Every structure is written in structure tokens, then in C-alpha cells.
C-alpha positions as CSV (number, residue, x, y, z in Angstrom):
1,M,-12.9,-47.6,61.6
2,E,-16.1,-49.0,60.2
3,S,-18.3,-46.9,58.0
4,S,-21.5,-45.8,59.7
5,G,-23.4,-45.8,56.4
6,K,-24.7,-42.3,57.2
7,Q,-24.8,-39.7,54.4
8,P,-22.8,-36.6,55.1
9,N,-24.7,-33.3,55.3
10,N,-23.6,-30.2,53.4
11,D,-21.5,-29.0,56.3
12,S,-19.3,-32.1,55.9
13,Y,-18.1,-30.9,52.5
14,N,-17.3,-27.4,53.8
15,S,-13.6,-27.9,53.9
16,K,-10.7,-26.0,52.5
17,E,-8.0,-27.9,50.5
18,I,-4.5,-26.5,50.3
19,N,-1.6,-27.8,48.2
20,L,1.3,-28.3,50.6
21,F,4.9,-28.4,49.5
22,P,4.6,-27.6,45.8
23,T,7.7,-28.3,43.8
24,Q,8.4,-26.2,40.7
25,I,10.3,-27.2,37.7
26,W,10.6,-25.1,34.5
27,I,10.2,-26.7,31.1
28,F,11.5,-24.7,28.1
29,P,10.5,-25.5,24.5
30,P,13.1,-25.6,21.8
31,A,14.0,-22.2,20.2
32,E,13.1,-22.5,16.5
33,E,16.1,-20.3,15.6
34,M,18.4,-22.8,17.2
35,T,17.3,-25.9,15.3
36,K,20.3,-26.1,13.0
37,D,22.7,-25.2,15.8
38,I,21.2,-28.0,18.0
39,Q,21.6,-30.5,15.1
40,N,25.2,-29.5,14.6
41,M,26.0,-29.8,18.3
42,E,24.4,-33.2,18.5
43,Q,26.6,-34.4,15.6
44,Q,29.7,-32.9,17.4
45,A,28.8,-34.7,20.6
46,L,28.4,-38.0,18.9
47,A,31.7,-37.4,17.0
48,L,33.5,-36.7,20.3
49,R,32.1,-39.9,21.7
50,D,33.2,-41.9,18.6
51,S,36.7,-40.4,18.7
52,K,37.2,-41.8,22.3
53,T,38.8,-38.4,23.1
54,E,40.8,-38.3,26.3
55,L,38.4,-35.7,27.7
56,G,35.7,-38.4,28.0
57,V,35.3,-40.0,31.4
58,P,33.1,-42.8,32.5
59,T,30.3,-42.1,35.0
60,I,30.1,-44.0,38.3
61,S,26.4,-43.5,38.7
62,G,25.2,-45.0,35.5
63,R,25.8,-47.5,32.7
64,G,26.7,-46.8,29.1
65,I,27.1,-43.1,29.6
66,W,30.1,-41.2,28.1
67,R,30.8,-37.9,29.7
68,M,32.9,-34.8,28.8
69,P,33.3,-32.1,31.4
70,S,32.8,-28.4,30.8
71,P,31.5,-28.2,27.3
72,H,30.8,-24.5,28.0
73,L,34.6,-24.0,27.6
74,N,34.4,-25.6,24.1
75,A,33.7,-23.1,21.2
76,E,31.7,-25.9,19.5
77,F,29.0,-25.6,22.2
78,K,28.9,-21.8,22.6
79,N,25.4,-21.5,21.4
80,A,24.2,-24.2,23.9
81,T,26.0,-22.3,26.7
82,D,24.3,-19.0,25.7
83,R,21.0,-20.8,25.7
84,I,21.6,-22.3,29.1
85,E,22.6,-19.0,30.6
86,L,19.5,-17.4,29.2
87,L,17.2,-20.0,30.7
88,L,19.0,-19.8,34.1
89,S,18.7,-16.0,34.1
90,A,15.0,-16.3,33.4
91,T,14.5,-18.8,36.2
92,C,16.5,-16.8,38.7
93,K,14.3,-13.7,37.8
94,R,11.1,-15.7,38.3
95,L,12.4,-16.8,41.7
96,G,13.5,-13.3,42.7
97,L,17.1,-14.3,43.3
98,P,19.7,-11.5,43.5
99,A,21.7,-10.8,40.4
100,G,25.4,-11.5,40.2
101,R,28.0,-14.0,39.0
102,R,27.3,-17.5,40.3
103,K,29.2,-20.8,40.3
104,F,28.4,-22.6,37.1
105,D,29.4,-25.9,35.6
106,T,28.3,-28.1,32.7
107,W,29.0,-31.6,31.4
108,L,28.1,-33.4,28.1
109,N,26.4,-36.7,28.4
110,V,26.2,-39.2,25.5
111,Y,23.9,-42.2,26.1
112,D,24.4,-45.4,24.3
113,P,21.5,-47.9,23.8
114,G,20.8,-49.6,27.1
115,S,22.3,-46.8,29.2
116,Y,20.7,-45.3,32.3
117,H,21.5,-43.0,35.2
118,I,20.6,-44.0,38.8
119,Q,18.6,-41.8,41.2
120,H,20.5,-38.8,42.5
121,Q,20.4,-35.1,43.1
122,H,22.8,-32.2,42.7
123,S,22.9,-30.4,46.0
124,P,24.5,-28.2,47.4
125,N,23.9,-26.4,44.1
126,L,20.9,-24.0,43.7
127,L,19.5,-25.0,40.3
128,S,20.2,-27.8,37.9
129,G,19.0,-28.6,34.5
130,V,19.5,-30.3,31.1
131,L,19.5,-29.0,27.5
132,Y,18.7,-31.8,25.1
133,L,20.6,-32.2,21.8
134,S,18.5,-35.2,20.8
135,D,14.8,-36.0,20.7
136,I,13.8,-37.8,24.0
137,Q,10.3,-39.1,23.8
138,E,9.4,-42.6,25.1
139,S,12.8,-43.8,26.3
140,G,15.8,-42.4,28.1
141,R,13.7,-39.7,29.7
142,I,14.6,-37.9,32.9
143,I,12.2,-39.0,35.7
144,F,11.5,-36.6,38.6
145,K,10.6,-38.3,41.9
146,D,8.2,-37.0,44.5
147,P,10.7,-35.6,47.1
148,R,8.7,-37.0,50.1
149,P,10.1,-40.5,50.8
150,S,7.0,-41.8,52.6
151,R,4.7,-40.8,49.7
152,Q,5.5,-44.1,48.0
153,C,3.9,-46.0,50.9
154,F,0.7,-43.9,51.0
155,K,-0.5,-43.6,47.4
156,E,-4.2,-43.5,48.4
157,T,-4.2,-40.4,50.5
158,Q,-2.5,-38.0,48.1
159,G,-3.4,-37.3,44.5
160,G,-0.9,-37.1,41.7
161,P,1.9,-39.3,40.4
162,I,5.0,-40.4,42.4
163,E,7.2,-40.2,39.3
164,I,7.0,-37.7,36.4
165,P,8.9,-38.3,33.1
166,I,9.8,-35.5,30.9
167,S,9.7,-35.9,27.1
168,T,11.1,-33.3,24.7
169,T,12.4,-32.7,21.2
170,A,15.9,-31.7,20.5
171,G,16.6,-28.2,21.9
172,G,14.1,-28.5,24.8
173,A,15.3,-28.0,28.3
174,A,14.4,-28.5,31.9
175,V,15.5,-26.5,35.0
176,F,14.8,-27.8,38.5
177,P,15.8,-27.3,42.1
178,S,19.1,-29.1,42.7
179,W,17.7,-31.0,45.7
180,L,15.0,-32.7,43.6
181,E,15.7,-36.5,43.2
182,H,15.7,-37.7,39.6
183,Y,17.1,-40.5,37.4
184,V,17.3,-41.2,33.7
185,E,15.4,-44.3,32.5
186,E,17.1,-46.9,30.3
187,N,17.6,-46.0,26.7
188,H,15.6,-48.8,25.0
189,T,16.1,-47.5,21.5
190,N,18.9,-48.2,19.1
191,R,19.9,-44.5,19.0
192,I,22.7,-42.7,20.7
193,T,21.4,-39.5,22.3
194,A,23.2,-36.5,23.8
195,C,22.4,-33.7,26.3
196,I,24.2,-31.0,28.2
197,A,23.6,-31.0,32.0
198,F,24.4,-28.0,34.2
199,N,24.4,-26.7,37.7
200,L,24.1,-23.1,39.1
201,G,25.5,-22.5,42.5
202,E,25.9,-19.7,45.0
203,L,27.0,-16.1,44.2
204,I,30.8,-15.9,43.7
205,G,32.4,-13.9,46.5
206,A,29.3,-14.3,48.7
207,H,29.9,-14.8,52.5
């Protein structure tokens, strides 16, 4: 359609804009009282990685990532588990979800220089998240994708970014809907970093 060159009158601007399909994520700052605990848990994570413990397993969806399942069962990471449970409880309360015991799992990720994690999501869980044991600023960040696939083809007709990176200092955390696509960008630093990822599922015993 060619432009007519006519200037719109005031009625032409009398429209109502609504924000369709908003997607919430919850970003939690580090708890100051946990600073020393976070440092200790980062050192423990790196020590486990260096020891090549049999608990460590390679990932199939990334490169250069060492993973240990279920750190919430390890006394060394109890304070992290308590923090994660607190953040999930707060998020569930904000969402108005019914109280009760829910399926819960965690895993420890240690990222070598050059490592990355490809795009994925965590359904059929309810909520997912990550508690960082290391500073993540300009490299190795989690990147959240616009969940509308066609959005990438029509950048001009919708405001806002298509990808949103999250930077944080050690102890910071993010909680997000498990269906939200995301990836971890390549670690371009010479540092090894660590985080604890987690999922929260349906109520235990629910039918």
C-alpha cells in the first residue's frame, strides 16, 4: 500500500494499545548474608569438577559442561537448597499456586571456558530456575528467547528484544516458566563458573 501523504487527524491516534501474551520471569538479587556460603559452595563445585568424581556426568545438550545430579541431597549445598526453596515458595505465592509438596529436582553445572548450552526448555515442569555460584556478567549468560516463533521474522511490527540475557553476581537467581525457551551463551572468559539449576513440578499425590 502506498502512503497517501495525508496527515492523520486526532481521531486517528485514538487507539488503545494492549500488551498481549506477557511472559514473567523473576530475578532475585544475592542475599548479603549468604555471600560467604556462596563462595564456599563455588569452591566446592570446582573441587568436585577437578576431582572427576564418578557423580559427574557429561551433558548431551551442550559442550564443556560438567554436571552433578541432585546437589540438594549433598550437605555441602544445603544452604543453596534452602535458598532455592525460599525463592520457589515466594514465586508460587505470587502466582497464587496451591501449597503442598511438589516434585523437585536440582543439578550442579560447572562451565569450562568455551562451554555453552543449546536452546531448550524444561517442560512438563511448572517452574525452573538457576542459582548462580559465580559472577556471570558479559559471558556465559542465560539467554531467554521470545516464545513466539514467528516473532523473529517480523521484528518491525512488535517492540522489544527477541533475546534477553541475564547478568548477575554470585548468589543471584532467576526463576521462570519451564516452557520458556532459553540457552546459555558461550563462556568466552578463562574462568570456570558454576550454578545450580532446578525444576519444580506438580503436586505430589495430585490426580
